[in-house]
C-alpha positions as CSV (number, residue, x, y, z in Angstrom):
1,X,72.4,221.7,79.4
2,X,75.7,221.5,81.2
3,X,77.3,224.5,79.4
4,X,77.4,228.1,80.5
5,X,76.5,231.3,78.6
6,X,80.2,232.0,78.5
7,X,80.8,228.7,76.8
8,X,78.1,229.4,74.3
9,X,79.4,232.9,73.4
10,X,82.9,231.7,73.0
11,X,82.0,228.8,70.7
12,X,79.5,230.7,68.7
13,X,81.8,233.7,68.1
14,X,84.9,231.6,67.4
15,X,83.0,229.7,64.7
16,X,82.2,232.9,62.8
17,X,78.6,233.6,63.7
18,X,77.5,237.1,64.4
19,X,74.0,236.4,65.7
20,X,72.9,234.1,68.4
21,X,69.6,232.6,69.4
22,X,69.6,232.5,73.2
23,X,67.6,230.3,75.6
24,X,65.8,231.9,78.5
25,X,63.7,229.0,79.7
26,X,63.2,229.2,83.5
27,X,64.4,226.1,85.3
28,X,65.6,224.5,82.1
29,X,68.3,226.6,80.4
30,X,68.8,230.2,81.4
31,X,71.6,231.5,79.3
32,X,69.6,234.8,79.1
33,X,68.2,235.0,82.6
34,X,64.9,236.6,83.3
35,X,64.7,239.3,86.0
36,X,68.1,240.8,85.5
37,X,68.5,244.2,87.1
38,X,70.1,247.0,85.1
39,X,73.6,246.3,86.3
40,X,73.3,242.6,85.4
41,X,71.8,243.4,82.1
42,X,74.6,245.8,81.2
43,X,77.2,243.1,82.1
44,X,75.3,240.6,80.0
45,X,75.1,243.0,77.0
46,X,78.8,243.9,77.3
47,X,79.6,240.1,77.1
48,X,77.6,239.9,73.9
49,X,79.4,242.9,72.4
50,X,82.8,241.6,73.5
51,X,82.1,238.5,71.4
52,X,80.8,240.6,68.5
53,X,77.4,238.9,68.8
54,X,73.8,240.2,68.5
55,X,70.7,238.4,69.6
56,X,68.4,237.3,66.8
57,X,65.7,235.7,68.9
58,X,65.1,234.1,72.3
59,X,63.9,230.6,73.1
60,X,61.6,230.8,76.1
61,X,59.5,227.7,76.3
62,X,57.6,228.9,79.3
63,X,54.5,227.2,78.1
64,X,51.4,229.1,77.3
65,X,48.7,227.1,79.0
66,X,48.6,228.9,82.4
67,X,48.7,232.3,83.9
68,X,52.2,231.6,85.3
69,X,53.4,230.7,81.8
70,X,51.9,233.8,80.3
71,X,53.5,236.1,82.9
72,X,56.9,234.4,82.3
73,X,56.3,234.8,78.5
74,X,55.7,238.5,79.0
75,X,59.1,238.7,80.8
76,X,60.8,237.0,77.8
77,X,59.1,239.5,75.5
78,X,60.4,242.4,77.6
79,X,63.9,240.9,77.5
80,X,63.7,240.4,73.7
81,X,62.9,244.1,73.3
82,X,65.8,245.2,75.4
83,X,68.2,242.9,73.4
84,X,66.9,244.0,70.1
85,X,65.7,240.5,69.2
86,X,63.0,239.9,66.5
87,X,60.9,237.5,68.6
88,X,60.5,234.7,71.1
89,X,60.0,231.0,70.6
90,X,57.6,229.3,72.9
91,X,55.5,226.1,73.0
92,X,52.2,224.8,74.3
93,X,53.3,223.1,77.5
94,X,56.8,224.4,77.9
95,X,60.2,222.8,78.2
96,X,59.4,220.5,81.1
97,X,56.3,218.8,80.0
98,X,54.5,217.1,77.1
99,X,51.2,217.1,79.1
100,X,49.5,219.5,76.7
101,X,46.0,220.9,77.1
102,X,45.1,222.5,73.8
103,X,42.0,224.2,75.2
104,X,44.0,225.8,78.0
105,X,46.5,227.0,75.5
106,X,43.7,228.5,73.3
107,X,42.3,230.2,76.4
108,X,45.6,231.9,77.3
109,X,47.7,232.4,74.1
110,X,45.8,235.5,73.0
111,X,47.0,237.4,76.0
112,X,50.6,236.6,75.2
113,X,49.9,237.5,71.5
114,X,48.4,240.9,72.5
115,X,51.4,241.7,74.7
116,X,53.8,240.7,71.9
117,X,51.9,243.0,69.5
118,X,52.1,245.9,71.9
119,X,55.9,245.5,72.0
120,X,56.5,244.7,68.3
121,X,57.6,241.1,68.9
122,X,56.5,237.9,67.2
123,X,55.9,234.7,69.2
124,X,56.8,231.5,67.4
125,X,55.1,228.3,68.6
126,X,57.8,225.6,68.0
127,X,57.2,222.4,66.1
128,X,57.3,220.3,69.2
129,X,55.0,218.0,71.2
130,X,51.7,216.4,70.4
131,X,49.6,219.1,68.8
132,X,52.3,221.0,66.9
133,X,54.6,218.0,66.1
134,X,54.9,218.9,62.4
135,X,54.2,221.7,60.0
136,X,50.8,220.5,58.9
137,X,49.5,220.2,62.5
138,X,51.2,223.5,63.6
139,X,49.5,225.3,60.7
140,X,46.1,224.1,61.9
141,X,46.8,225.2,65.5
142,X,48.1,228.7,64.4
143,X,45.2,229.3,62.1
144,X,42.8,228.5,65.0
145,X,44.8,230.9,67.2
146,X,44.4,233.5,64.5
147,X,46.7,236.2,65.9
148,X,49.0,238.3,63.8
149,X,51.8,238.0,66.4
150,X,51.6,234.3,67.0
151,X,53.3,232.3,64.2
152,X,55.2,229.0,63.8
153,X,58.8,228.3,64.7
154,X,59.6,225.4,62.4
155,X,62.2,222.9,63.4
156,X,63.6,220.7,60.6
157,X,64.3,217.7,62.9
158,X,61.4,218.0,65.4
159,X,59.0,217.5,62.6
160,X,60.5,214.0,62.2
161,X,60.9,213.2,65.9
162,X,57.5,214.3,67.0
163,X,55.4,214.5,63.8
164,X,56.8,211.7,61.6
165,X,57.2,214.2,58.6
166,X,60.4,215.1,56.9
167,X,60.9,218.8,56.3
168,X,60.0,219.1,52.6
169,X,56.4,219.0,51.7
170,X,55.6,219.6,55.4
171,X,57.7,222.8,55.4
172,X,56.0,224.0,52.2
173,X,52.6,223.5,53.7
174,X,53.4,225.5,56.9
175,X,55.6,228.2,55.2
176,X,52.9,231.0,55.0
177,X,52.7,231.0,58.9
178,X,56.4,230.4,59.7
179,X,58.3,233.2,61.5
180,X,61.4,231.3,62.7
181,X,63.4,228.4,61.4
182,X,65.6,226.0,63.5
183,X,68.0,224.3,61.2
184,X,68.5,221.0,63.0
185,X,69.7,217.7,61.5
186,X,68.2,214.2,62.2
187,X,69.3,210.6,62.0
188,X,66.5,208.0,62.2
189,X,62.7,208.4,62.3
190,X,60.0,209.3,64.8
191,X,61.0,209.0,68.4
192,X,64.7,208.4,67.8
193,X,66.8,211.0,69.7
194,X,69.7,211.6,67.4
195,X,70.3,215.3,66.3
196,X,73.9,215.6,65.0
197,X,75.7,218.7,63.7
198,X,74.0,220.2,60.7
199,X,75.2,218.4,57.6
200,X,76.1,215.2,59.4
201,X,72.6,213.6,59.3
202,X,69.8,212.8,56.9
203,X,68.1,216.1,56.3
204,X,68.7,217.5,52.8
205,X,69.4,221.2,53.7
206,X,69.9,222.2,50.0
207,X,66.3,221.2,49.5
208,X,65.2,222.9,52.7
209,X,66.9,226.2,51.8
210,X,65.5,226.1,48.3
211,X,62.0,225.8,49.7
212,X,62.6,228.8,51.9
213,X,64.1,230.8,49.1
214,X,61.4,230.0,46.6
215,X,58.8,230.7,49.3
216,X,60.2,234.2,50.1
217,X,61.2,233.4,53.7
218,X,63.1,236.3,55.3
219,X,63.0,235.5,59.0
220,X,65.8,234.3,61.3
221,X,67.6,231.0,60.7
222,X,69.0,229.4,63.8
223,X,71.1,226.3,64.1
224,X,70.5,223.6,66.8
225,X,72.0,220.3,67.7
226,X,71.2,218.0,70.6
227,X,73.4,215.1,69.8
228,X,72.1,211.7,70.9
229,X,70.7,209.7,73.8
230,X,74.2,209.2,75.2
231,X,74.2,212.8,76.5
232,X,76.2,215.9,75.9
233,X,79.8,215.4,74.6
234,X,82.8,217.4,75.9
235,X,82.7,221.1,75.4
236,X,85.4,221.2,72.7
237,X,83.4,218.6,70.7
238,X,80.4,220.9,70.9
239,X,82.5,223.8,69.8
240,X,83.7,221.9,66.8
241,X,80.2,220.8,65.9
242,X,79.1,224.4,66.0
243,X,82.0,225.3,63.7
244,X,81.5,222.4,61.3
245,X,77.9,223.5,61.0
246,X,79.0,227.0,60.0
247,X,81.4,225.7,57.5
248,X,78.7,223.4,56.0
249,X,75.9,226.0,55.9
250,X,77.6,229.2,54.8
251,X,78.2,228.1,51.1
252,X,74.6,226.9,51.0
253,X,73.2,230.1,52.4
254,X,75.3,232.2,50.1
255,X,73.8,230.4,47.1
256,X,70.3,231.5,48.3
257,X,70.7,234.7,50.2
């Protein structure tokens, strides 16, 4: 991602949001860097306060198939605790790879779950990749993991892109194990990279929010957009997309929450 943490804080705050879901994915997007010393952390925290923002959750995507990924995941959990976040989103193979080994994930994920439990944090495995590409598949994996601090992070567009399932019945199926929701829009079907601002695509968010409301969901709701395969637009276009998403979603959210 070509934009800085400063860009993200300005655009998010200016649009009207008061919570932010920050990425701390090593080597991919480090808006919330791991390994900050106390002085760096205090500067980071003061920047959040200056923009009147609190951190709802962290996106780590360190991967949970290896010892290295687990150790990095523990660092993200430590950071989540310091920032007062509810949890950390991760994935089987991490941000850099779709080369997933489910058996290795099963061998290691319990250690991350235990560390999360010790620190009062929930890990959400994102709907992403081959084995957790939609809600139904994610539910099967999470139930095999069978850890109270390892749940699903449901993405309302990734379920289409990876798992060829629109987020309606698929969301209802997975809802009992969902701890985080990424509200992301989608144009086109499986394998088509087109994620416009929320409200500008084909996902019926009135229906999505009703499913969450009827199901008693009370976890974080984050917005996400990744635009299309032409790459990132100019910063001001991104800022306006973030703002238009706020304007679109707030009336819908007020009708349900």
